[in-house]
C-alpha positions in Angstrom: 136.2 136.2 8.5 135.2 133.0 10.2 136.2 132.6 14.2 137.0 129.3 15.6 136.7 128.7 19.1 137.6 125.9 22.0 136.2 125.1 25.0 138.7 124.8 28.1 137.0 123.3 31.1 137.2 121.4 34.4 136.4 117.8 34.8 133.9 118.2 37.5 130.5 116.9 37.5 128.7 120.5 37.4 131.0 120.9 34.4 129.4 118.1 32.7 126.4 120.3 32.1 128.5 122.8 29.8 130.2 120.0 27.9 126.9 118.7 27.2 125.3 121.5 25.9 128.2 122.6 23.7 128.3 119.4 22.3 124.8 119.5 21.3 125.1 123.0 20.1 128.3 123.0 18.4 129.4 119.1 18.1 129.0 119.3 13.9 130.2 123.0 13.8 133.6 123.5 11.7 134.4 126.5 13.9 134.3 124.4 17.0 137.6 123.2 17.6 137.3 120.9 20.4 137.6 120.5 24.2 140.6 120.9 26.4 140.4 120.2 30.2 142.4 121.0 33.4 143.1 117.2 34.2 145.9 114.8 33.8 145.0 111.9 31.3 142.2 109.9 32.7 142.3 105.9 32.3 140.1 104.9 29.8 137.9 102.6 31.8 137.2 105.8 34.3 136.1 107.8 31.5 133.9 105.0 30.1 132.4 104.3 33.5 131.2 108.0 33.8 130.1 108.3 30.5 128.1 105.0 31.0 126.7 106.4 34.3 125.4 109.6 32.4 124.0 107.8 29.5 122.1 105.5 31.9 120.5 108.2 34.1 120.6 111.2 31.9 117.6 113.8 33.0 116.7 111.6 36.0 116.4 113.5 39.4 116.2 111.4 41.4 118.6 108.5 42.3 118.8 105.1 44.5 121.1 105.2 47.4 123.5 102.8 45.7 123.4 105.1 42.6 124.2 107.8 44.8 127.1 105.9 46.0 128.2 104.8 42.5 128.1 108.4 41.3 130.4 109.4 44.4 132.8 106.9 43.5 133.1 108.4 40.0 133.2 112.0 41.4 135.2 111.9 44.7 134.6 115.4 45.0 130.9 115.9 44.3 129.4 118.7 45.8 126.3 119.8 47.6 125.9 122.1 44.8 126.2 119.5 42.1 123.3 117.1 43.8 121.3 120.0 44.1 121.7 120.4 40.4 120.7 116.7 39.8 117.8 117.3 42.0 116.8 120.6 39.8 117.9 119.4 36.4 118.6 115.6 36.4 122.0 113.7 35.6 123.6 115.7 32.5 123.5 113.6 29.1 127.6 113.3 29.1 130.5 113.5 31.2 133.1 116.2 30.7 135.4 114.2 28.9 133.3 112.4 26.5 134.2 114.4 23.3 136.6 111.7 21.7 138.9 114.9 20.7 139.3 115.9 24.3 142.7 117.3 25.2 144.1 116.8 28.7 146.2 119.8 29.5 147.2 118.6 33.2 146.4 120.0 36.9 148.6 123.1 35.8 147.3 124.9 33.3 150.2 127.5 33.6 152.9 124.7 32.8 155.2 124.4 29.9 152.7 121.7 28.2 149.9 123.6 28.4 151.7 126.5 27.0 153.2 124.3 24.0 149.7 123.2 22.9 148.4 126.8 23.1 151.4 128.0 21.1 150.3 125.3 18.4 146.8 126.3 18.0 147.6 130.2 18.1 149.9 129.7 14.7 147.4 130.9 12.5 146.8 134.4 11.8 143.2 134.1 12.8 143.5 133.4 16.4 140.7 131.2 18.0 138.5 132.2 20.6 138.8 130.3 24.2 135.9 130.1 26.4 137.2 128.8 29.6 135.5 127.5 32.9 138.2 127.2 35.0 139.0 126.9 38.9 142.8 128.4 38.0 144.0 131.7 37.4 145.9 131.7 33.9 149.3 133.2 33.4 149.5 136.3 31.3 150.9 134.2 28.6 147.7 132.9 27.7 146.4 136.4 27.1 149.7 137.5 25.3 149.5 134.1 22.8 145.8 134.3 22.0 145.8 138.1 21.3 142.9 138.5 24.1 140.8 136.3 22.7 140.0 134.4 26.0 136.3 134.4 27.3 135.7 133.7 31.0 132.4 132.2 32.5 131.8 133.3 36.0 129.0 132.3 38.3 128.1 135.7 40.0 127.3 139.4 39.0 130.4 141.4 38.0 131.8 143.7 39.2 130.1 143.0 42.4 131.4 139.8 43.5 135.0 138.7 42.2 137.0 135.4 42.8 136.3 132.0 43.6 132.9 130.8 45.7 132.1 134.7 45.2 128.3 134.1 45.9 129.2 131.7 48.9 131.2 134.4 50.4 128.6 136.9 49.6 126.2 134.5 51.7 128.3 134.8 54.5 128.4 138.3 54.7 124.5 138.3 55.1 124.2 141.7 53.3 120.7 141.2 51.5 121.2 143.7 49.2 124.6 143.1 48.3 123.7 139.3 47.9 120.9 140.0 45.5 123.0 142.3 43.4 125.7 139.8 43.1 123.6 136.6 42.4 123.7 135.9 38.5 126.4 135.1 36.0 128.8 136.8 34.3 130.7 136.3 30.6 133.8 138.6 30.2 137.1 138.8 28.5 139.9 138.0 30.8 142.6 140.5 31.7 145.5 140.3 34.2 143.2 141.4 36.9 141.0 138.7 38.6 137.3 139.2 37.2 138.2 142.8 36.1 138.3 142.4 32.1 135.5 143.7 29.8 131.8 142.6 30.2 130.3 141.0 27.6 126.9 139.5 28.9 125.5 139.3 32.4 122.5 138.4 34.0 120.9 138.6 37.4 119.0 136.3 39.0 115.5 137.2 40.3 114.8 136.5 43.9 117.6 134.7 44.6 116.6 133.8 48.1 113.8 131.9 46.9 115.5 128.7 46.7 115.6 125.7 49.5 119.4 126.1 50.1 122.3 128.1 48.9 123.5 125.0 46.6 120.3 125.0 44.6 120.8 129.0 43.9 124.2 127.9 43.0 123.5 125.3 40.7 120.6 127.5 39.1 123.6 130.0 38.8 125.7 127.5 36.8 123.0 126.8 34.3 122.4 130.2 33.7 126.4 131.0 33.1 126.3 128.1 30.7 123.2 129.3 28.6 124.8 132.6 28.3 128.2 131.3 27.5 126.4 129.6 24.9 124.7 132.1 23.6 127.7 134.5 23.1 128.8 131.6 20.9 125.9 131.6 18.6 125.9 135.3 18.4 129.5 134.9 17.0 128.4 132.6 14.4 125.4 134.8 13.0 127.6 137.6 13.2 131.1 136.2 11.8 132.4 139.9 10.9 131.5 141.0 14.5 133.5 140.1 17.5 132.0 140.6 20.7 132.9 143.7 22.5 133.0 144.0 26.3 132.7 146.9 28.3 134.7 147.7 31.4 132.6 148.1 34.7 133.0 151.1 37.0 136.2 150.0 39.1 134.4 152.4 42.1 131.8 149.1 42.0 134.2 146.3 42.4 133.4 144.2 45.0 135.7 142.0 47.3 138.0 139.3 45.6 137.4 136.0 47.3 140.2 133.4 47.3 139.6 129.7 47.0 141.8 128.6 49.8 139.8 130.5 52.4 136.7 128.6 51.5 137.0 126.0 54.1 134.3 123.5 55.4 133.7 125.6 58.4 133.1 128.5 55.5 131.1 126.5 53.5 128.6 125.8 56.6 128.6 129.3 57.6 127.5 130.0 53.8 124.6 128.1 54.0 123.5 129.3 57.6 124.1 132.7 55.8 121.8 132.1 53.2 119.0 130.7 55.4 119.1 133.5 57.9 118.7 136.2 54.8 115.7 133.7 53.5 114.2 134.0 56.7 114.4 137.6 57.1 113.2 138.1 53.6 110.2 136.1 54.6 109.8 137.9 57.9 109.7 141.1 56.1 107.1 139.9 53.6 105.0 138.9 56.1 105.0 141.7 58.1 104.2 144.1 54.9 101.2 142.0 53.9 
């Protein structure tokens, strides 16, 4: 049995690191069937300008003021986390819409158009696996049509921090133990709950308060997640007879579920302030213990 797989992603700047990694690892592999994105079709000139920027500045960690302005125009929602990722890892080689066969599923993945696409790719008896990196919850028919072959990348440790902006919300709580427990990345199957599906692989980040900002930690977390997602696919390709089996976490350990609508600009500021306060407390404890 040969497994085939798709990547379904956002088109944000940070998603470009994931797309670049997958193109580098799987771009010439027959089992990789392509990339679909949660976005309305972009004009060709927008895709070309984004890709040209990535190609020109690939790997660079420092940008001139004019280049930052150009990047902001290309990605109007460019975040502090994405700026931190550039400083830590350099500009990614490709944009998220670089792949020539990119399928634009629209801004709503639960639309009839997206459903038609899913029905088409799931017609074969050996249904493909879908690896997703998304900011939208999927309707139950996604699970039904794929035979539960949807694997999600979550930028926190499950089951301790679920939902959107999970580690940021943990920072606002200023509970150092809970924060350290939640810092990391998880690859898991999706089910009808929110981040409650069987866990395939999880990795915590050691000393998450060592970063200069919460945004550096989040960027590092994204890169950890993208590596884990890639490793899961590589393992599947090596063992074509064996599908990854996830393990359900103890429901009693589930942390709160965070909603994106609650993560306002004020909440973002409180999250960064909470991170810095925890960092200061941790450093103070280390000094007093030495």
